N, C-alpha and C positions, 0 to 999 in steps of 0.2 A: 248381678241381677238378683233382686230379692223377690221371693214368691210368698204369697200368703200362706200361713200355716192352716192345715185343715182343722175343723172344729172337733172331729173325732180323734181319739187317741190313735197313734200309729203303731204298726207292728212291722218288724223287720223280716223280710222274706228273701229268699234267694231264688232268682229266676235265670233262665238261660235264654239268651237272645243271639241271633246271628250277629257276628262281629260287625258287619257292614251296617246293620240297622242301629246297633248301639253307638257306633261311631257317628252316624248321621244325626242321631238324636243329640248326642253330646256336643256335636259341632254347632248345633242350633241353641242349645240350652246352657252350655257350660257344664262342668262337672257337678255344680251344686243344684242345678235345675233338673237333673236327670230323673230323680225320684218323683218330683212333682209332675213331670211330663208323663211318666209311666202311670202314676196315680190317676191323672186326668184321662189318659187313654183307656184305662181299665174302666173308669166310670162311664165313659162314652160307649165303650163296647157293651157293657151291661145294659145301658139304656136301649141300645139297638136290639139286644136279645130279648128284653122285656117287651119291646114294641112288637117284635116278631111273634112272641108268645100270645100277645093280645090279638093280633090279626089271625093267627092260626086258630085260636079258640073261637073267635067270631065266625070265621069261615066254616069251622066244624059245626057250629050251632045254626048258622043262618044261611051259609052258602058263600060263594066267592064274592069278593068286593067288585062292584061295577066299575067300568072304565071311567065313569064320571067321578066316582069317589076316589079312585086311584089318581086321577089328574088333579083333583082338589088337594089331595095329600101331597103330591109332588110340588104343587105351587106353594103350599104352606111350608114345606120343608126347605124350599129354596128362597123363601121370603118374599114371594110375589104377592 
């Protein structure tokens, strides 16, 4: 299974994962897809953290998001 190479230069890091998690990832990606999967998962996690920061900042400045806005966001997130 071939994965596209990232446009940015890569850096080798050592991470510690639960054995069961690592085995499940590798069972789905194969040994050569493991790093790509972790790279994509980290990118997704960072996107969620950034979104949370935006919402927190907005709520600090303006107040809580309305139920209507939250429902609209839920529908957009799920592709409705």
